[in-house]
N, CA, C and O atoms as a Maestro MAE file, in Angstrom:
{
 s_m_m2io_version
 :::
 2.0.0
}

f_m_ct {
 s_m_title
 :::
 protein
 m_atom[208] {
  # First column is atom index #
  i_m_mmod_type
  r_m_x_coord
  r_m_y_coord
  r_m_z_coord
  i_m_residue_number
  s_m_chain_name
  s_m_pdb_residue_name
  s_m_pdb_atom_name
  i_m_atomic_number
  :::
  1 25 105.574 99.609 96.809 1 A "UNK " " N  " 7
  2 3 105.930 99.302 98.157 1 A "UNK " " CA " 6
  3 2 106.721 100.468 98.718 1 A "UNK " " C  " 6
  4 15 107.583 101.024 98.037 1 A "UNK " " O  " 8
  5 25 106.441 100.831 99.925 2 A "UNK " " N  " 7
  6 3 107.129 101.929 100.588 2 A "UNK " " CA " 6
  7 2 108.523 101.474 101.019 2 A "UNK " " C  " 6
  8 15 108.671 100.446 101.680 2 A "UNK " " O  " 8
  9 25 109.547 102.248 100.639 3 A "UNK " " N  " 7
  10 3 110.921 101.905 101.008 3 A "UNK " " CA " 6
  11 2 111.579 102.971 101.874 3 A "UNK " " C  " 6
  12 15 112.744 102.835 102.248 3 A "UNK " " O  " 8
  13 25 110.851 104.019 102.191 4 A "UNK " " N  " 7
  14 3 111.434 105.050 103.027 4 A "UNK " " CA " 6
  15 2 110.475 106.185 103.297 4 A "UNK " " C  " 6
  16 15 109.340 106.202 102.821 4 A "UNK " " O  " 8
  17 25 110.968 107.139 104.080 5 A "UNK " " N  " 7
  18 3 110.223 108.343 104.401 5 A "UNK " " CA " 6
  19 2 111.111 109.550 104.143 5 A "UNK " " C  " 6
  20 15 112.323 109.414 103.978 5 A "UNK " " O  " 8
  21 25 110.517 110.704 104.108 6 A "UNK " " N  " 7
  22 3 111.258 111.931 103.821 6 A "UNK " " CA " 6
  23 2 112.405 112.149 104.809 6 A "UNK " " C  " 6
  24 15 113.418 112.755 104.461 6 A "UNK " " O  " 8
  25 25 112.250 111.661 106.027 7 A "UNK " " N  " 7
  26 3 113.274 111.868 107.053 7 A "UNK " " CA " 6
  27 2 114.471 110.921 106.893 7 A "UNK " " C  " 6
  28 15 115.488 111.107 107.560 7 A "UNK " " O  " 8
  29 25 114.369 109.922 106.033 8 A "UNK " " N  " 7
  30 3 115.450 108.948 105.847 8 A "UNK " " CA " 6
  31 2 116.591 109.556 105.034 8 A "UNK " " C  " 6
  32 15 116.371 110.411 104.177 8 A "UNK " " O  " 8
  33 25 117.806 109.104 105.313 9 A "UNK " " N  " 7
  34 3 118.950 109.445 104.462 9 A "UNK " " CA " 6
  35 2 118.786 108.737 103.124 9 A "UNK " " C  " 6
  36 15 118.183 107.666 103.060 9 A "UNK " " O  " 8
  37 25 119.319 109.326 102.056 10 A "UNK " " N  " 7
  38 3 119.214 108.705 100.728 10 A "UNK " " CA " 6
  39 2 119.837 107.318 100.708 10 A "UNK " " C  " 6
  40 15 119.338 106.424 100.024 10 A "UNK " " O  " 8
  41 25 120.919 107.131 101.450 11 A "UNK " " N  " 7
  42 3 121.577 105.825 101.492 11 A "UNK " " CA " 6
  43 2 120.655 104.773 102.110 11 A "UNK " " C  " 6
  44 15 120.639 103.628 101.658 11 A "UNK " " O  " 8
  45 25 119.895 105.144 103.127 12 A "UNK " " N  " 7
  46 3 118.960 104.206 103.748 12 A "UNK " " CA " 6
  47 2 117.837 103.829 102.787 12 A "UNK " " C  " 6
  48 15 117.430 102.669 102.727 12 A "UNK " " O  " 8
  49 25 117.343 104.803 102.040 13 A "UNK " " N  " 7
  50 3 116.299 104.524 101.047 13 A "UNK " " CA " 6
  51 2 116.847 103.588 99.976 13 A "UNK " " C  " 6
  52 15 116.176 102.637 99.575 13 A "UNK " " O  " 8
  53 25 118.063 103.857 99.514 14 A "UNK " " N  " 7
  54 3 118.690 103.009 98.495 14 A "UNK " " CA " 6
  55 2 118.885 101.591 99.020 14 A "UNK " " C  " 6
  56 15 118.634 100.627 98.296 14 A "UNK " " O  " 8
  57 25 119.327 101.449 100.267 15 A "UNK " " N  " 7
  58 3 119.507 100.119 100.858 15 A "UNK " " CA " 6
  59 2 118.178 99.374 100.945 15 A "UNK " " C  " 6
  60 15 118.110 98.181 100.651 15 A "UNK " " O  " 8
  61 25 117.127 100.077 101.348 16 A "UNK " " N  " 7
  62 3 115.803 99.447 101.440 16 A "UNK " " CA " 6
  63 2 115.295 99.024 100.062 16 A "UNK " " C  " 6
  64 15 114.760 97.926 99.904 16 A "UNK " " O  " 8
  65 25 115.462 99.890 99.073 17 A "UNK " " N  " 7
  66 3 115.016 99.571 97.712 17 A "UNK " " CA " 6
  67 2 115.784 98.370 97.166 17 A "UNK " " C  " 6
  68 15 115.204 97.508 96.506 17 A "UNK " " O  " 8
  69 25 117.079 98.313 97.439 18 A "UNK " " N  " 7
  70 3 117.892 97.180 96.986 18 A "UNK " " CA " 6
  71 2 117.455 95.888 97.660 18 A "UNK " " C  " 6
  72 15 117.420 94.838 97.019 18 A "UNK " " O  " 8
  73 25 117.123 95.950 98.939 19 A "UNK " " N  " 7
  74 3 116.655 94.765 99.655 19 A "UNK " " CA " 6
  75 2 115.345 94.247 99.064 19 A "UNK " " C  " 6
  76 15 115.163 93.038 98.919 19 A "UNK " " O  " 8
  77 25 114.435 95.159 98.722 20 A "UNK " " N  " 7
  78 3 113.168 94.756 98.096 20 A "UNK " " CA " 6
  79 2 113.438 94.118 96.742 20 A "UNK " " C  " 6
  80 15 112.863 93.077 96.422 20 A "UNK " " O  " 8
  81 25 114.309 94.733 95.941 21 A "UNK " " N  " 7
  82 3 114.648 94.191 94.618 21 A "UNK " " CA " 6
  83 2 115.237 92.792 94.741 21 A "UNK " " C  " 6
  84 15 114.840 91.883 94.012 21 A "UNK " " O  " 8
  85 25 116.176 92.616 95.657 22 A "UNK " " N  " 7
  86 3 116.806 91.302 95.847 22 A "UNK " " CA " 6
  87 2 115.783 90.260 96.281 22 A "UNK " " C  " 6
  88 15 115.819 89.127 95.802 22 A "UNK " " O  " 8
  89 25 114.873 90.625 97.180 23 A "UNK " " N  " 7
  90 3 113.857 89.684 97.635 23 A "UNK " " CA " 6
  91 2 112.934 89.286 96.497 23 A "UNK " " C  " 6
  92 15 112.687 88.102 96.270 23 A "UNK " " O  " 8
  93 25 112.421 90.292 95.777 24 A "UNK " " N  " 7
  94 3 111.479 90.008 94.684 24 A "UNK " " CA " 6
  95 2 112.146 89.172 93.602 24 A "UNK " " C  " 6
  96 15 111.569 88.187 93.142 24 A "UNK " " O  " 8
  97 25 113.351 89.549 93.188 25 A "UNK " " N  " 7
  98 3 114.024 88.784 92.135 25 A "UNK " " CA " 6
  99 2 114.350 87.366 92.615 25 A "UNK " " C  " 6
  100 15 114.364 86.435 91.809 25 A "UNK " " O  " 8
  101 25 114.608 87.190 93.894 26 A "UNK " " N  " 7
  102 3 114.877 85.866 94.435 26 A "UNK " " CA " 6
  103 2 113.653 84.960 94.454 26 A "UNK " " C  " 6
  104 15 113.785 83.736 94.444 26 A "UNK " " O  " 8
  105 25 112.473 85.549 94.480 27 A "UNK " " N  " 7
  106 3 111.228 84.782 94.490 27 A "UNK " " CA " 6
  107 2 110.738 84.430 93.088 27 A "UNK " " C  " 6
  108 15 109.851 83.588 92.944 27 A "UNK " " O  " 8
  109 25 111.290 85.048 92.068 28 A "UNK " " N  " 7
  110 3 110.858 84.819 90.689 28 A "UNK " " CA " 6
  111 2 111.533 83.578 90.124 28 A "UNK " " C  " 6
  112 15 112.669 83.268 90.482 28 A "UNK " " O  " 8
  113 25 110.832 82.863 89.234 29 A "UNK " " N  " 7
  114 3 111.403 81.632 88.672 29 A "UNK " " CA " 6
  115 2 112.709 81.865 87.897 29 A "UNK " " C  " 6
  116 15 113.605 81.022 87.940 29 A "UNK " " O  " 8
  117 25 112.824 82.977 87.202 30 A "UNK " " N  " 7
  118 3 114.036 83.277 86.431 30 A "UNK " " CA " 6
  119 2 114.823 84.430 87.041 30 A "UNK " " C  " 6
  120 15 115.609 85.081 86.352 30 A "UNK " " O  " 8
  121 25 114.619 84.679 88.308 31 A "UNK " " N  " 7
  122 3 115.352 85.728 89.001 31 A "UNK " " CA " 6
  123 2 115.120 87.098 88.402 31 A "UNK " " C  " 6
  124 15 113.994 87.446 88.045 31 A "UNK " " O  " 8
  125 25 116.180 87.873 88.292 32 A "UNK " " N  " 7
  126 3 116.080 89.246 87.793 32 A "UNK " " CA " 6
  127 2 115.644 89.309 86.335 32 A "UNK " " C  " 6
  128 15 115.222 90.368 85.870 32 A "UNK " " O  " 8
  129 25 115.734 88.200 85.601 33 A "UNK " " N  " 7
  130 3 115.291 88.183 84.199 33 A "UNK " " CA " 6
  131 2 113.788 88.415 84.077 33 A "UNK " " C  " 6
  132 15 113.305 88.772 83.003 33 A "UNK " " O  " 8
  133 25 113.036 88.215 85.173 34 A "UNK " " N  " 7
  134 3 111.595 88.452 85.160 34 A "UNK " " CA " 6
  135 2 111.237 89.915 85.405 34 A "UNK " " C  " 6
  136 15 110.073 90.289 85.256 34 A "UNK " " O  " 8
  137 25 112.190 90.735 85.769 35 A "UNK " " N  " 7
  138 3 111.914 92.132 86.098 35 A "UNK " " CA " 6
  139 2 112.301 93.003 84.909 35 A "UNK " " C  " 6
  140 15 113.469 93.080 84.529 35 A "UNK " " O  " 8
  141 25 111.294 93.660 84.330 36 A "UNK " " N  " 7
  142 3 111.529 94.482 83.146 36 A "UNK " " CA " 6
  143 2 112.060 95.862 83.519 36 A "UNK " " C  " 6
  144 15 112.968 96.371 82.862 36 A "UNK " " O  " 8
  145 25 111.508 96.470 84.560 37 A "UNK " " N  " 7
  146 3 111.951 97.801 84.963 37 A "UNK " " CA " 6
  147 2 111.652 98.022 86.439 37 A "UNK " " C  " 6
  148 15 110.817 97.342 87.036 37 A "UNK " " O  " 8
  149 25 112.354 98.986 87.005 38 A "UNK " " N  " 7
  150 3 112.164 99.381 88.397 38 A "UNK " " CA " 6
  151 2 111.966 100.890 88.401 38 A "UNK " " C  " 6
  152 15 112.755 101.633 87.818 38 A "UNK " " O  " 8
  153 25 110.906 101.330 89.063 39 A "UNK " " N  " 7
  154 3 110.610 102.757 89.138 39 A "UNK " " CA " 6
  155 2 110.460 103.169 90.596 39 A "UNK " " C  " 6
  156 15 109.908 102.427 91.409 39 A "UNK " " O  " 8
  157 25 110.957 104.360 90.919 40 A "UNK " " N  " 7
  158 3 110.785 104.942 92.245 40 A "UNK " " CA " 6
  159 2 110.037 106.256 92.096 40 A "UNK " " C  " 6
  160 15 110.202 106.963 91.102 40 A "UNK " " O  " 8
  161 25 109.215 106.580 93.087 41 A "UNK " " N  " 7
  162 3 108.521 107.860 93.064 41 A "UNK " " CA " 6
  163 2 108.164 108.280 94.470 41 A "UNK " " C  " 6
  164 15 108.008 107.455 95.372 41 A "UNK " " O  " 8
  165 25 108.038 109.583 94.634 42 A "UNK " " N  " 7
  166 3 107.527 110.110 95.888 42 A "UNK " " CA " 6
  167 2 106.007 110.083 95.819 42 A "UNK " " C  " 6
  168 15 105.437 109.799 94.765 42 A "UNK " " O  " 8
  169 25 105.359 110.371 96.915 43 A "UNK " " N  " 7
  170 3 103.901 110.308 96.951 43 A "UNK " " CA " 6
  171 2 103.262 111.158 95.865 43 A "UNK " " C  " 6
  172 15 102.353 110.697 95.174 43 A "UNK " " O  " 8
  173 25 103.722 112.385 95.706 44 A "UNK " " N  " 7
  174 3 103.109 113.287 94.734 44 A "UNK " " CA " 6
  175 2 104.005 113.521 93.513 44 A "UNK " " C  " 6
  176 15 103.655 114.315 92.640 44 A "UNK " " O  " 8
  177 25 105.136 112.853 93.442 45 A "UNK " " N  " 7
  178 3 106.071 113.094 92.352 45 A "UNK " " CA " 6
  179 2 105.877 112.174 91.174 45 A "UNK " " C  " 6
  180 15 105.068 111.247 91.209 45 A "UNK " " O  " 8
  181 25 106.628 112.443 90.139 46 A "UNK " " N  " 7
  182 3 106.631 111.594 88.945 46 A "UNK " " CA " 6
  183 2 107.557 110.414 89.166 46 A "UNK " " C  " 6
  184 15 108.554 110.539 89.878 46 A "UNK " " O  " 8
  185 25 107.247 109.261 88.566 47 A "UNK " " N  " 7
  186 3 108.136 108.105 88.697 47 A "UNK " " CA " 6
  187 2 109.471 108.326 87.960 47 A "UNK " " C  " 6
  188 15 109.531 109.012 86.940 47 A "UNK " " O  " 8
  189 25 110.521 107.732 88.501 48 A "UNK " " N  " 7
  190 3 111.853 107.804 87.901 48 A "UNK " " CA " 6
  191 2 112.348 106.375 87.731 48 A "UNK " " C  " 6
  192 15 112.370 105.601 88.688 48 A "UNK " " O  " 8
  193 25 112.746 106.026 86.507 49 A "UNK " " N  " 7
  194 3 113.243 104.678 86.251 49 A "UNK " " CA " 6
  195 2 114.648 104.521 86.826 49 A "UNK " " C  " 6
  196 15 115.498 105.401 86.682 49 A "UNK " " O  " 8
  197 25 114.873 103.382 87.480 50 A "UNK " " N  " 7
  198 3 116.155 103.080 88.090 50 A "UNK " " CA " 6
  199 2 116.902 102.115 87.179 50 A "UNK " " C  " 6
  200 15 116.343 101.105 86.752 50 A "UNK " " O  " 8
  201 25 118.145 102.417 86.881 51 A "UNK " " N  " 7
  202 3 118.959 101.492 86.093 51 A "UNK " " CA " 6
  203 2 119.499 100.425 87.033 51 A "UNK " " C  " 6
  204 15 120.122 100.731 88.049 51 A "UNK " " O  " 8
  205 25 119.253 99.182 86.683 52 A "UNK " " N  " 7
  206 3 119.645 98.080 87.557 52 A "UNK " " CA " 6
  207 2 120.895 97.407 87.050 52 A "UNK " " C  " 6
  208 15 121.376 96.453 87.662 52 A "UNK " " O  " 8
  :::
 }
 m_bond[207] {
  # First column is bond index #
  i_m_from
  i_m_to
  i_m_order
  :::
  1 1 2 1
  2 2 3 1
  3 3 4 2
  4 3 5 1
  5 5 6 1
  6 6 7 1
  7 7 8 2
  8 7 9 1
  9 9 10 1
  10 10 11 1
  11 11 12 2
  12 11 13 1
  13 13 14 1
  14 14 15 1
  15 15 16 2
  16 15 17 1
  17 17 18 1
  18 18 19 1
  19 19 20 2
  20 19 21 1
  21 21 22 1
  22 22 23 1
  23 23 24 2
  24 23 25 1
  25 25 26 1
  26 26 27 1
  27 27 28 2
  28 27 29 1
  29 29 30 1
  30 30 31 1
  31 31 32 2
  32 31 33 1
  33 33 34 1
  34 34 35 1
  35 35 36 2
  36 35 37 1
  37 37 38 1
  38 38 39 1
  39 39 40 2
  40 39 41 1
  41 41 42 1
  42 42 43 1
  43 43 44 2
  44 43 45 1
  45 45 46 1
  46 46 47 1
  47 47 48 2
  48 47 49 1
  49 49 50 1
  50 50 51 1
  51 51 52 2
  52 51 53 1
  53 53 54 1
  54 54 55 1
  55 55 56 2
  56 55 57 1
  57 57 58 1
  58 58 59 1
  59 59 60 2
  60 59 61 1
  61 61 62 1
  62 62 63 1
  63 63 64 2
  64 63 65 1
  65 65 66 1
  66 66 67 1
  67 67 68 2
  68 67 69 1
  69 69 70 1
  70 70 71 1
  71 71 72 2
  72 71 73 1
  73 73 74 1
  74 74 75 1
  75 75 76 2
  76 75 77 1
  77 77 78 1
  78 78 79 1
  79 79 80 2
  80 79 81 1
  81 81 82 1
  82 82 83 1
  83 83 84 2
  84 83 85 1
  85 85 86 1
  86 86 87 1
  87 87 88 2
  88 87 89 1
  89 89 90 1
  90 90 91 1
  91 91 92 2
  92 91 93 1
  93 93 94 1
  94 94 95 1
  95 95 96 2
  96 95 97 1
  97 97 98 1
  98 98 99 1
  99 99 100 2
  100 99 101 1
  101 101 102 1
  102 102 103 1
  103 103 104 2
  104 103 105 1
  105 105 106 1
  106 106 107 1
  107 107 108 2
  108 107 109 1
  109 109 110 1
  110 110 111 1
  111 111 112 2
  112 111 113 1
  113 113 114 1
  114 114 115 1
  115 115 116 2
  116 115 117 1
  117 117 118 1
  118 118 119 1
  119 119 120 2
  120 119 121 1
  121 121 122 1
  122 122 123 1
  123 123 124 2
  124 123 125 1
  125 125 126 1
  126 126 127 1
  127 127 128 2
  128 127 129 1
  129 129 130 1
  130 130 131 1
  131 131 132 2
  132 131 133 1
  133 133 134 1
  134 134 135 1
  135 135 136 2
  136 135 137 1
  137 137 138 1
  138 138 139 1
  139 139 140 2
  140 139 141 1
  141 141 142 1
  142 142 143 1
  143 143 144 2
  144 143 145 1
  145 145 146 1
  146 146 147 1
  147 147 148 2
  148 147 149 1
  149 149 150 1
  150 150 151 1
  151 151 152 2
  152 151 153 1
  153 153 154 1
  154 154 155 1
  155 155 156 2
  156 155 157 1
  157 157 158 1
  158 158 159 1
  159 159 160 2
  160 159 161 1
  161 161 162 1
  162 162 163 1
  163 163 164 2
  164 163 165 1
  165 165 166 1
  166 166 167 1
  167 167 168 2
  168 167 169 1
  169 169 170 1
  170 170 171 1
  171 171 172 2
  172 171 173 1
  173 173 174 1
  174 174 175 1
  175 175 176 2
  176 175 177 1
  177 177 178 1
  178 178 179 1
  179 179 180 2
  180 179 181 1
  181 181 182 1
  182 182 183 1
  183 183 184 2
  184 183 185 1
  185 185 186 1
  186 186 187 1
  187 187 188 2
  188 187 189 1
  189 189 190 1
  190 190 191 1
  191 191 192 2
  192 191 193 1
  193 193 194 1
  194 194 195 1
  195 195 196 2
  196 195 197 1
  197 197 198 1
  198 198 199 1
  199 199 200 2
  200 199 201 1
  201 201 202 1
  202 202 203 1
  203 203 204 2
  204 203 205 1
  205 205 206 1
  206 206 207 1
  207 207 208 2
  :::
 }
}
């Protein structure tokens, strides 16, 4: 899911990513326990695992 664009401040991207994480974990039966890992990547970049 897209959480930002190159023109966004890093804080805005982080806020958007956190909002997506909170929404997804809130929809899961066991909340965040259902999420094994979170990865972020740019269009052409390598994925980077986020510590939650």
